[in-house]
N, C-alpha and C positions, 0 to 999 in steps of 0.2 A: 504668446498671443499678440496679435496685432491690436494697438490701441490708438485711436486718433489722438493726435497731439494738440495742445492748447485747450482753450475754453470755447465751447460753442457761444456764438453771438446771440443776442437776443432776438427771437422771431415773433411776428404776430401769430396768433393762434391759427387764422385762416391759412397762412402760408405753411406754418408748420404741420398742420393736419393734412394739407394737400400732400405735401412731400412724405409724410409719415404713412398715409394710406397707399401711396405708390409702391411702398416695400411690400405690402400685403396684397396689392392688386394682381390680376391675372398675368401680367407681364413683369412683375417686380424683379424676378431673378433672370429673365430673358435680358434685362438691361442691365444687370449686375452692378458693376462699379459705378455707372451713372446714377443709379438710384441712391446709392450709399452717399456718394458725392454731393448729390442734390440736397439730400436730407442734412449732411454736415454743413454745406454752404448756407441753407436756409437758417439753421440754428434751432434753439429750443426756446419755448416761450418762458416768460419770468415766472409763471406759476409752478414750474418744475423746480424742486428743491435741490440742494447740494449733491445728495446720494444720487438721486435721480439724473442729475447732470453728469456725474461721474459714469452712471450706467449708460447714458446716452453716448459717451465717448467709447466705452467698451462695446456697446451694441454696434456702433459703426464699425469697429475693428473686426468684430465677428461677421457682420454683414458682408465686408469686403473679402473676407476669407471663405465665405460660403459658396456653394454652387447650387443650393436649392433651399426651399423653406425648411425642408426636413433636416438638411444639414445645419442650418441655422439654429434650429431648435436643439439639435444635439449638442452644438457647441455651447450653448447657453446652459444646458443640463450639466454638461462636463466640466464648467468653469468651477473654479474653487468657490467656497461658501461666500466669501465677501464680494467677489466678482458677480457671481450668480444673484446675491441679494440685491446689488446695485443694478443690475440689468432688469430685474424683475420690478425694482422700484420705478425706473424708467418707463417700462411698458405699462404699469398701472397708472403712473401719471399721464403718460401720453393718452392712453385710452380714456382717462377721465377728462383731460382737457379737450379731446376730440370727439366726445359724445354728445 
């Protein structure tokens, strides 16, 4: 599985939420790698804990490997228990921060 390397930098909530919502927007997968790289370059807000930050890195890797939202969801579901738990922790934290 492709995993983003290093640690995400700290992002402001508005910048993070804008980049995160691009993933799920109508053109998220049309822009493919650009959306994933923009999210990685933006970073994650400080409110996201360690496991969720690990999930952020895994999520970016899965996003870079996916060709559609359905493919991304399948990759998340097929991940091993620990990886899946971390990605879910990231998505829960991201949705909480951006709500």
